[in-house]
Each structure stands twice: as C-alpha cells, then as structure tokens.
CHARMM-style PDB file with segment names, atoms N, HN, CA, C and O in Angstrom:
ATOM      1  N   MET     1       8.002  20.463  -6.764  1.00  0.00      PROA
ATOM      2  CA  MET     1       7.005  19.084  -7.020  1.00  0.00      PROA
ATOM      3  C   MET     1       6.068  19.574  -5.446  1.00  0.00      PROA
ATOM      4  O   MET     1       6.546  20.009  -4.399  1.00  0.00      PROA
ATOM      5  N   LEU     2       4.489  19.277  -5.826  1.00  0.00      PROA
ATOM      6  HN  LEU     2       4.100  18.923  -6.677  1.00  0.00      PROA
ATOM      7  CA  LEU     2       3.964  20.024  -4.530  1.00  0.00      PROA
ATOM      8  C   LEU     2       3.992  18.343  -3.556  1.00  0.00      PROA
ATOM      9  O   LEU     2       4.387  17.217  -3.858  1.00  0.00      PROA
ATOM     10  N   PRO     3       3.526  18.779  -2.641  1.00  0.00      PROA
ATOM     11  CA  PRO     3       3.767  17.529  -1.331  1.00  0.00      PROA
ATOM     12  C   PRO     3       2.996  17.251  -1.541  1.00  0.00      PROA
ATOM     13  O   PRO     3       3.379  16.086  -1.432  1.00  0.00      PROA
ATOM     14  N   SER     4       1.655  17.104  -1.909  1.00  0.00      PROA
ATOM     15  HN  SER     4       1.344  18.050  -1.998  1.00  0.00      PROA
ATOM     16  CA  SER     4       0.454  16.653  -2.268  1.00  0.00      PROA
ATOM     17  C   SER     4       0.279  15.548  -3.280  1.00  0.00      PROA
ATOM     18  O   SER     4      -0.497  14.600  -3.151  1.00  0.00      PROA
ATOM     19  N   ILE     5       1.321  15.836  -4.604  1.00  0.00      PROA
ATOM     20  HN  ILE     5       1.951  16.605  -4.709  1.00  0.00      PROA
ATOM     21  CA  ILE     5       1.472  14.616  -5.973  1.00  0.00      PROA
ATOM     22  C   ILE     5       2.298  13.704  -5.065  1.00  0.00      PROA
ATOM     23  O   ILE     5       2.037  12.551  -4.725  1.00  0.00      PROA
ATOM     24  N   LEU     6       3.541  14.602  -4.687  1.00  0.00      PROA
ATOM     25  HN  LEU     6       3.753  15.539  -4.963  1.00  0.00      PROA
ATOM     26  CA  LEU     6       4.067  13.550  -3.981  1.00  0.00      PROA
ATOM     27  C   LEU     6       4.484  12.581  -2.980  1.00  0.00      PROA
ATOM     28  O   LEU     6       5.438  11.805  -2.928  1.00  0.00      PROA
ATOM     29  N   ALA     7       3.320  12.885  -2.044  1.00  0.00      PROA
ATOM     30  HN  ALA     7       2.545  13.516  -2.086  1.00  0.00      PROA
ATOM     31  CA  ALA     7       2.747  12.153  -1.055  1.00  0.00      PROA
ATOM     32  C   ALA     7       2.004  10.700  -1.863  1.00  0.00      PROA
ATOM     33  O   ALA     7       2.270   9.510  -1.693  1.00  0.00      PROA
ATOM     34  N   LYS     8       1.166  11.241  -2.623  1.00  0.00      PROA
ATOM     35  HN  LYS     8       0.949  12.207  -2.762  1.00  0.00      PROA
ATOM     36  CA  LYS     8       0.865  10.360  -3.530  1.00  0.00      PROA
ATOM     37  C   LYS     8       1.261   8.977  -4.508  1.00  0.00      PROA
ATOM     38  O   LYS     8       0.590   7.969  -4.728  1.00  0.00      PROA
ATOM     39  N   GLN     9       2.614   9.362  -4.987  1.00  0.00      PROA
ATOM     40  HN  GLN     9       3.159  10.181  -4.809  1.00  0.00      PROA
ATOM     41  CA  GLN     9       3.223   8.773  -5.618  1.00  0.00      PROA
ATOM     42  C   GLN     9       4.151   8.030  -4.501  1.00  0.00      PROA
ATOM     43  O   GLN     9       4.384   6.825  -4.597  1.00  0.00      PROA
ATOM     44  N   LEU    10       4.598   8.719  -3.577  1.00  0.00      PROA
ATOM     45  HN  LEU    10       4.408   9.698  -3.499  1.00  0.00      PROA
ATOM     46  CA  LEU    10       5.232   7.916  -1.946  1.00  0.00      PROA
ATOM     47  C   LEU    10       4.442   6.585  -2.114  1.00  0.00      PROA
ATOM     48  O   LEU    10       4.991   5.698  -2.767  1.00  0.00      PROA
ATOM     49  N   GLU    11       3.211   6.360  -1.589  1.00  0.00      PROA
ATOM     50  HN  GLU    11       2.766   7.081  -1.057  1.00  0.00      PROA
ATOM     51  CA  GLU    11       2.505   6.192  -1.354  1.00  0.00      PROA
ATOM     52  C   GLU    11       1.854   4.615  -2.492  1.00  0.00      PROA
ATOM     53  O   GLU    11       1.325   3.564  -2.129  1.00  0.00      PROA
ATOM     54  N   LYS    12       2.177   5.068  -3.748  1.00  0.00      PROA
ATOM     55  HN  LYS    12       2.606   5.922  -4.043  1.00  0.00      PROA
ATOM     56  CA  LYS    12       1.852   3.982  -4.741  1.00  0.00      PROA
ATOM     57  C   LYS    12       3.359   2.933  -4.464  1.00  0.00      PROA
ATOM     58  O   LYS    12       3.450   1.724  -4.251  1.00  0.00      PROA
ATOM     59  N   GLY    13       4.255   3.853  -4.565  1.00  0.00      PROA
ATOM     60  HN  GLY    13       4.181   4.835  -4.738  1.00  0.00      PROA
ATOM     61  CA  GLY    13       5.586   2.930  -4.389  1.00  0.00      PROA
ATOM     62  C   GLY    13       5.950   1.842  -3.501  1.00  0.00      PROA
ATOM     63  O   GLY    13       6.602   0.802  -3.596  1.00  0.00      PROA
ATOM     64  N   ILE    14       5.244   2.504  -2.533  1.00  0.00      PROA
ATOM     65  HN  ILE    14       4.715   3.349  -2.456  1.00  0.00      PROA
ATOM     66  CA  ILE    14       5.363   1.311  -0.945  1.00  0.00      PROA
ATOM     67  C   ILE    14       4.088   0.809  -1.395  1.00  0.00      PROA
ATOM     68  O   ILE    14       4.334   0.029  -2.315  1.00  0.00      PROA
ATOM     69  N   GLY    15       3.313   0.851  -1.270  1.00  0.00      PROA
ATOM     70  HN  GLY    15       3.114   1.485  -0.523  1.00  0.00      PROA
ATOM     71  CA  GLY    15       2.338  -0.075  -2.236  1.00  0.00      PROA
ATOM     72  C   GLY    15       2.649  -1.082  -2.529  1.00  0.00      PROA
ATOM     73  O   GLY    15       2.474  -2.127  -1.903  1.00  0.00      PROA
ATOM     74  N   ASP    16       3.373  -0.860  -3.943  1.00  0.00      PROA
ATOM     75  HN  ASP    16       3.515  -0.011  -4.451  1.00  0.00      PROA
ATOM     76  CA  ASP    16       4.196  -1.585  -5.431  1.00  0.00      PROA
ATOM     77  C   ASP    16       4.678  -2.811  -4.736  1.00  0.00      PROA
ATOM     78  O   ASP    16       4.249  -3.962  -4.804  1.00  0.00      PROA
ATOM     79  N   TYR    17       6.260  -2.007  -3.641  1.00  0.00      PROA
ATOM     80  HN  TYR    17       6.608  -1.072  -3.586  1.00  0.00      PROA
ATOM     81  CA  TYR    17       6.979  -2.913  -3.072  1.00  0.00      PROA
ATOM     82  C   TYR    17       6.853  -4.284  -1.868  1.00  0.00      PROA
ATOM     83  O   TYR    17       7.440  -5.354  -1.705  1.00  0.00      PROA
ATOM     84  N   ILE    18       5.620  -3.458  -1.108  1.00  0.00      PROA
ATOM     85  HN  ILE    18       5.143  -2.589  -1.240  1.00  0.00      PROA
ATOM     86  CA  ILE    18       5.197  -4.491  -0.687  1.00  0.00      PROA
ATOM     87  C   ILE    18       4.384  -5.445  -0.556  1.00  0.00      PROA
ATOM     88  O   ILE    18       4.287  -6.289   0.335  1.00  0.00      PROA
ATOM     89  N   GLU    19       3.511  -5.199  -1.944  1.00  0.00      PROA
ATOM     90  HN  GLU    19       3.590  -4.514  -2.668  1.00  0.00      PROA
ATOM     91  CA  GLU    19       2.979  -6.289  -2.897  1.00  0.00      PROA
ATOM     92  C   GLU    19       4.011  -7.312  -3.575  1.00  0.00      PROA
ATOM     93  O   GLU    19       3.950  -8.526  -3.772  1.00  0.00      PROA
ATOM     94  N   THR    20       4.782  -6.541  -3.796  1.00  0.00      PROA
ATOM     95  HN  THR    20       4.831  -5.555  -3.637  1.00  0.00      PROA
ATOM     96  CA  THR    20       5.540  -7.191  -4.530  1.00  0.00      PROA
ATOM     97  C   THR    20       6.706  -8.440  -3.273  1.00  0.00      PROA
ATOM     98  O   THR    20       7.118  -9.587  -3.441  1.00  0.00      PROA
ATOM     99  N   THR    21       6.821  -7.676  -2.378  1.00  0.00      PROA
ATOM    100  HN  THR    21       6.487  -6.744  -2.242  1.00  0.00      PROA
ATOM    101  CA  THR    21       7.553  -8.670  -1.590  1.00  0.00      PROA
ATOM    102  C   THR    21       6.900  -9.519  -0.823  1.00  0.00      PROA
ATOM    103  O   THR    21       7.498 -10.581  -0.654  1.00  0.00      PROA
ATOM    104  N   PHE    22       5.785  -9.406  -0.254  1.00  0.00      PROA
ATOM    105  HN  PHE    22       5.300  -8.543  -0.392  1.00  0.00      PROA
ATOM    106  CA  PHE    22       4.964 -10.259   0.113  1.00  0.00      PROA
ATOM    107  C   PHE    22       3.940 -10.937  -0.370  1.00  0.00      PROA
ATOM    108  O   PHE    22       2.930 -10.905   0.334  1.00  0.00      PROA
ATOM    109  N   PRO    23       3.877 -11.611  -1.463  1.00  0.00      PROA
ATOM    110  CA  PRO    23       2.745 -11.589  -2.073  1.00  0.00      PROA
ATOM    111  C   PRO    23       1.605 -12.913  -1.376  1.00  0.00      PROA
ATOM    112  O   PRO    23       2.198 -13.543  -0.500  1.00  0.00      PROA
ATOM    113  N   MET    24       0.571 -13.267  -1.541  1.00  0.00      PROA
ATOM    114  HN  MET    24       0.089 -12.756  -2.253  1.00  0.00      PROA
ATOM    115  CA  MET    24       0.143 -13.879  -0.764  1.00  0.00      PROA
ATOM    116  C   MET    24      -0.691 -14.608  -1.839  1.00  0.00      PROA
ATOM    117  O   MET    24      -1.670 -14.163  -2.438  1.00  0.00      PROA
ATOM    118  N   THR    25       0.051 -16.142  -1.993  1.00  0.00      PROA
ATOM    119  HN  THR    25       0.846 -16.503  -1.506  1.00  0.00      PROA
ATOM    120  CA  THR    25      -0.524 -16.881  -2.527  1.00  0.00      PROA
ATOM    121  C   THR    25      -1.620 -17.982  -1.910  1.00  0.00      PROA
ATOM    122  O   THR    25      -2.403 -18.537  -2.681  1.00  0.00      PROA
ATOM    123  N   ASN    26      -1.631 -18.220  -0.714  1.00  0.00      PROA
ATOM    124  HN  ASN    26      -0.995 -17.769  -0.087  1.00  0.00      PROA
ATOM    125  CA  ASN    26      -2.655 -18.697  -0.104  1.00  0.00      PROA
ATOM    126  C   ASN    26      -3.940 -18.631  -0.075  1.00  0.00      PROA
ATOM    127  O   ASN    26      -4.529 -17.782   0.595  1.00  0.00      PROA
ATOM    128  N   GLU    27      -4.439 -19.374  -0.680  1.00  0.00      PROA
ATOM    129  HN  GLU    27      -3.960 -20.063  -1.224  1.00  0.00      PROA
ATOM    130  CA  GLU    27      -6.151 -18.776  -1.145  1.00  0.00      PROA
ATOM    131  C   GLU    27      -6.978 -17.927   0.247  1.00  0.00      PROA
ATOM    132  O   GLU    27      -7.673 -16.946  -0.018  1.00  0.00      PROA
ATOM    133  N   PRO    28      -6.870 -18.271   1.316  1.00  0.00      PROA
ATOM    134  CA  PRO    28      -7.467 -18.000   2.679  1.00  0.00      PROA
ATOM    135  C   PRO    28      -6.307 -16.435   2.589  1.00  0.00      PROA
ATOM    136  O   PRO    28      -6.495 -15.602   3.476  1.00  0.00      PROA
ATOM    137  N   PHE    29      -5.415 -16.194   1.748  1.00  0.00      PROA
ATOM    138  HN  PHE    29      -5.262 -16.871   1.027  1.00  0.00      PROA
ATOM    139  CA  PHE    29      -4.823 -14.490   2.652  1.00  0.00      PROA
ATOM    140  C   PHE    29      -4.985 -14.048   1.577  1.00  0.00      PROA
ATOM    141  O   PHE    29      -4.860 -12.828   1.688  1.00  0.00      PROA
ATOM    142  N   LYS    30      -5.243 -14.371   0.332  1.00  0.00      PROA
ATOM    143  HN  LYS    30      -5.345 -15.362   0.241  1.00  0.00      PROA
ATOM    144  CA  LYS    30      -5.570 -13.858  -0.797  1.00  0.00      PROA
ATOM    145  C   LYS    30      -6.062 -12.483  -0.720  1.00  0.00      PROA
ATOM    146  O   LYS    30      -7.088 -12.445  -0.041  1.00  0.00      PROA
ATOM    147  N   GLY    31      -5.634 -11.108  -1.259  1.00  0.00      PROA
ATOM    148  HN  GLY    31      -4.801 -11.139  -1.810  1.00  0.00      PROA
ATOM    149  CA  GLY    31      -6.220 -10.246  -0.738  1.00  0.00      PROA
ATOM    150  C   GLY    31      -6.173  -9.378  -0.161  1.00  0.00      PROA
ATOM    151  O   GLY    31      -6.528  -8.259  -0.533  1.00  0.00      PROA
ATOM    152  N   SER    32      -5.678  -9.702   1.003  1.00  0.00      PROA
ATOM    153  HN  SER    32      -5.390 -10.611   1.305  1.00  0.00      PROA
ATOM    154  CA  SER    32      -5.324  -9.533   2.333  1.00  0.00      PROA
ATOM    155  C   SER    32      -4.600  -8.247   2.499  1.00  0.00      PROA
ATOM    156  O   SER    32      -5.043  -7.363   3.233  1.00  0.00      PROA
ATOM    157  N   VAL    33      -3.218  -8.095   1.659  1.00  0.00      PROA
ATOM    158  HN  VAL    33      -2.859  -8.813   1.063  1.00  0.00      PROA
ATOM    159  CA  VAL    33      -2.123  -7.009   1.456  1.00  0.00      PROA
ATOM    160  C   VAL    33      -2.490  -5.727   0.606  1.00  0.00      PROA
ATOM    161  O   VAL    33      -1.850  -4.677   0.543  1.00  0.00      PROA
ATOM    162  N   GLU    34      -4.114  -6.180  -0.272  1.00  0.00      PROA
ATOM    163  HN  GLU    34      -4.634  -7.033  -0.221  1.00  0.00      PROA
ATOM    164  CA  GLU    34      -4.394  -5.108  -1.162  1.00  0.00      PROA
ATOM    165  C   GLU    34      -5.574  -4.348   0.157  1.00  0.00      PROA
ATOM    166  O   GLU    34      -5.599  -3.123   0.271  1.00  0.00      PROA
ATOM    167  N   LYS    35      -6.288  -5.059   0.870  1.00  0.00      PROA
ATOM    168  HN  LYS    35      -6.268  -6.055   0.777  1.00  0.00      PROA
ATOM    169  CA  LYS    35      -7.345  -4.790   1.825  1.00  0.00      PROA
ATOM    170  C   LYS    35      -6.047  -3.713   2.771  1.00  0.00      PROA
ATOM    171  O   LYS    35      -6.003  -2.513   2.497  1.00  0.00      PROA
ATOM    172  N   LEU    36      -5.421  -4.093   3.465  1.00  0.00      PROA
ATOM    173  HN  LEU    36      -5.457  -5.067   3.688  1.00  0.00      PROA
ATOM    174  CA  LEU    36      -4.230  -3.493   4.502  1.00  0.00      PROA
ATOM    175  C   LEU    36      -3.995  -2.246   3.363  1.00  0.00      PROA
ATOM    176  O   LEU    36      -4.575  -1.160   3.338  1.00  0.00      PROA
ATOM    177  N   LEU    37      -3.201  -2.638   2.650  1.00  0.00      PROA
ATOM    178  HN  LEU    37      -2.730  -3.520   2.670  1.00  0.00      PROA
ATOM    179  CA  LEU    37      -3.287  -0.958   1.883  1.00  0.00      PROA
ATOM    180  C   LEU    37      -4.545   0.041   1.565  1.00  0.00      PROA
ATOM    181  O   LEU    37      -4.548   1.266   1.443  1.00  0.00      PROA
ATOM    182  N   ALA    38      -5.586  -0.884   1.475  1.00  0.00      PROA
ATOM    183  HN  ALA    38      -5.584  -1.879   1.574  1.00  0.00      PROA
ATOM    184  CA  ALA    38      -6.728   0.292   0.975  1.00  0.00      PROA
ATOM    185  C   ALA    38      -7.129   1.350   2.440  1.00  0.00      PROA
ATOM    186  O   ALA    38      -7.477   2.530   2.491  1.00  0.00      PROA
ATOM    187  N   THR    39      -6.911   0.393   3.454  1.00  0.00      PROA
ATOM    188  HN  THR    39      -6.628  -0.565   3.413  1.00  0.00      PROA
ATOM    189  CA  THR    39      -7.431   1.043   4.495  1.00  0.00      PROA
ATOM    190  C   THR    39      -6.974   2.324   5.617  1.00  0.00      PROA
ATOM    191  O   THR    39      -5.908   2.243   6.227  1.00  0.00      PROA
ATOM    192  N   LYS    40      -7.629   3.140   5.745  1.00  0.00      PROA
ATOM    193  HN  LYS    40      -8.495   3.205   5.249  1.00  0.00      PROA
ATOM    194  CA  LYS    40      -6.931   4.522   5.930  1.00  0.00      PROA
ATOM    195  C   LYS    40      -6.323   4.502   7.623  1.00  0.00      PROA
ATOM    196  O   LYS    40      -6.981   4.447   8.662  1.00  0.00      PROA
ATOM    197  N   ASP    41      -5.002   4.562   7.453  1.00  0.00      PROA
ATOM    198  HN  ASP    41      -4.468   4.608   6.609  1.00  0.00      PROA
ATOM    199  CA  ASP    41      -4.359   5.037   8.172  1.00  0.00      PROA
ATOM    200  C   ASP    41      -3.356   3.779   8.887  1.00  0.00      PROA
ATOM    201  O   ASP    41      -2.436   3.900   9.696  1.00  0.00      PROA
ATOM    202  N   SER    42      -3.945   2.506   8.222  1.00  0.00      PROA
ATOM    203  HN  SER    42      -4.692   2.407   7.564  1.00  0.00      PROA
ATOM    204  CA  SER    42      -3.345   1.222   8.357  1.00  0.00      PROA
ATOM    205  C   SER    42      -1.743   1.519   8.233  1.00  0.00      PROA
ATOM    206  O   SER    42      -0.941   1.531   9.167  1.00  0.00      PROA
ATOM    207  N   VAL    43      -1.417   1.805   6.566  1.00  0.00      PROA
ATOM    208  HN  VAL    43      -2.069   1.795   5.807  1.00  0.00      PROA
ATOM    209  CA  VAL    43       0.326   2.001   6.936  1.00  0.00      PROA
ATOM    210  C   VAL    43       0.580   3.244   6.270  1.00  0.00      PROA
ATOM    211  O   VAL    43       1.699   3.627   6.613  1.00  0.00      PROA
ATOM    212  N   TYR    44      -0.047   4.179   5.340  1.00  0.00      PROA
ATOM    213  HN  TYR    44      -0.955   3.868   5.061  1.00  0.00      PROA
ATOM    214  CA  TYR    44      -0.052   5.414   5.718  1.00  0.00      PROA
ATOM    215  C   TYR    44      -0.899   6.688   6.458  1.00  0.00      PROA
ATOM    216  O   TYR    44      -2.114   6.858   6.554  1.00  0.00      PROA
ATOM    217  N   HSD    45      -0.090   7.276   6.803  1.00  0.00      PROA
ATOM    218  HN  HSD    45       0.897   7.138   6.725  1.00  0.00      PROA
ATOM    219  CA  HSD    45      -0.721   8.571   7.952  1.00  0.00      PROA
ATOM    220  C   HSD    45      -0.627   9.784   7.127  1.00  0.00      PROA
ATOM    221  O   HSD    45       0.461  10.040   6.610  1.00  0.00      PROA
ATOM    222  N   GLU    46      -2.075  10.907   6.856  1.00  0.00      PROA
ATOM    223  HN  GLU    46      -2.959  10.699   7.275  1.00  0.00      PROA
ATOM    224  CA  GLU    46      -1.946  11.440   6.195  1.00  0.00      PROA
ATOM    225  C   GLU    46      -0.642  12.815   6.739  1.00  0.00      PROA
ATOM    226  O   GLU    46      -0.225  13.059   7.871  1.00  0.00      PROA
ATOM    227  N   PRO    47      -0.289  13.497   5.370  1.00  0.00      PROA
ATOM    228  CA  PRO    47       0.566  14.161   6.260  1.00  0.00      PROA
ATOM    229  C   PRO    47       0.817  15.527   6.779  1.00  0.00      PROA
ATOM    230  OT1 PRO    47       1.713  15.721   7.601  1.00  0.00      PROA
TER     231      PRO     47
END
C-alpha cells in the first residue's frame, strides 16, 4: 500500500474516533473539534 494513501486513511480514522469520543454538544463548542482537526499541524503532522 502507498504510504500517502495509508496516511490519509489513518488521519480519517483518527479524526472519526476523536469526533465520536469527544462529542461537542454545547452550543459554544459546536464545531470546535472539526476546526481543530482541519487546522494543519494541530493534530496530524506530515510524514
């Protein structure tokens, strides 16, 4: 398997896990996890 494809699949899986484990249901915090995951180098770093 190509490392770049594997890295993207792993990033997607970890993002799904984080969003499921830490749901933000309070109105002020809605979307904060998605924004964090979308911010470059905040959670994931380029290989």
